[in-house]
C-alpha positions in Angstrom: -39.4 31.3 -10.6 -37.1 30.3 -7.7 -33.9 28.4 -8.6 -33.4 26.0 -5.9 -29.3 25.1 -6.9 -30.6 22.6 -9.1 -28.7 23.1 -12.6 -26.1 24.3 -10.0 -25.7 21.4 -8.2 -25.8 19.2 -11.2 -22.9 21.5 -12.5 -20.7 21.0 -9.1 -21.8 17.4 -9.1 -20.6 16.6 -13.0 -17.4 18.1 -13.1 -16.5 16.9 -9.4 -17.4 13.7 -10.9 -15.5 14.1 -13.8 -12.4 15.3 -11.9 -12.6 12.2 -9.1 -12.6 10.0 -12.0 -10.1 7.2 -11.7 -9.0 7.6 -15.3 -7.3 10.3 -14.2 -5.3 9.2 -11.0 -5.2 12.2 -9.5 -6.9 10.5 -6.2 -6.8 7.1 -4.7 -9.6 5.3 -3.1 -8.8 4.2 0.6 -10.7 0.5 0.7 -10.5 0.2 4.2 -12.4 3.4 4.5 -14.0 4.0 1.2 -12.4 7.6 1.0 -10.6 9.2 -1.1 -6.7 10.5 -1.1 -4.5 12.2 -3.4 -2.4 10.0 -5.3 1.2 10.3 -4.5 1.8 8.7 -7.9 0.1 10.9 -10.0 1.6 12.8 -12.9 -0.6 15.9 -12.7 1.0 19.2 -11.7 0.2 21.3 -8.0 -1.6 23.7 -10.2 -4.7 20.9 -11.6 -4.8 20.4 -7.5 -5.6 24.1 -6.7 -8.0 24.0 -9.2 -9.9 21.8 -7.7 -9.6 23.3 -4.2 -10.8 26.5 -5.8 -14.4 24.5 -7.5 -14.4 23.1 -3.9 -14.4 26.4 -2.6 -16.5 27.7 -4.9 -19.3 25.1 -4.2 -19.0 25.8 -0.4 -19.2 29.6 -1.0 -22.7 28.6 -3.0 -24.1 26.6 -0.6 -23.6 23.7 -2.8 -23.3 20.1 -0.9 -21.1 17.9 -2.6 -20.4 14.0 -1.8 -16.7 14.4 -1.3 -15.3 11.4 1.3 -12.2 13.0 2.3 -10.8 11.9 5.5 -11.3 14.1 8.6 -7.7 14.8 8.3 -7.8 16.8 5.4 -10.4 19.3 7.0 -8.0 19.3 10.6 -5.6 20.5 8.5 -7.3 23.1 6.2 -8.4 24.3 9.3 -5.3 24.7 10.5 -5.3 21.8 13.2 -2.2 19.9 13.6 -2.6 16.3 12.7 -1.6 13.3 14.9 -1.0 9.6 14.9 -5.1 9.0 15.5 -5.7 11.0 12.6 -3.3 8.4 10.5 -5.0 5.4 12.2 -8.4 6.7 11.4 -7.6 7.8 7.6 -5.4 5.3 6.4 -5.6 2.1 8.6 -3.8 -0.4 6.3 -0.6 2.0 6.5 -0.9 1.4 10.3 -0.9 -2.0 10.2 1.9 -2.4 7.6 4.0 -0.5 9.6 3.2 -1.6 12.9 4.3 -4.7 11.3 7.5 -3.5 10.2 8.4 -2.1 13.8 7.3 -5.3 15.8 10.2 -7.4 13.1 12.6 -4.5 13.5 12.3 -4.9 17.2 12.0 -8.4 17.0 15.5 -8.8 15.4 
């Protein structure tokens, strides 16, 4: 028989679901965009993130499509493109609102 990636896809789905589990706190959900981002408060060491990158690369290499919700700015960075303020607005709108209100407050002082 021909394996159409069922077992392989299930392997990647299970391991990625476990790695993105909120209990590990390596990633946080961006509520405004329903995407995930790296948790700045995480106690994980850098090589654990590198391992996740290697697993995602292995999935891409094996043509396994996974439902991972990273902002576009991450993919732009991987492609060597420099992010700009529009990327921040798209990926973290709540940060922009906070920064904007702080800036307005500071300029009114």
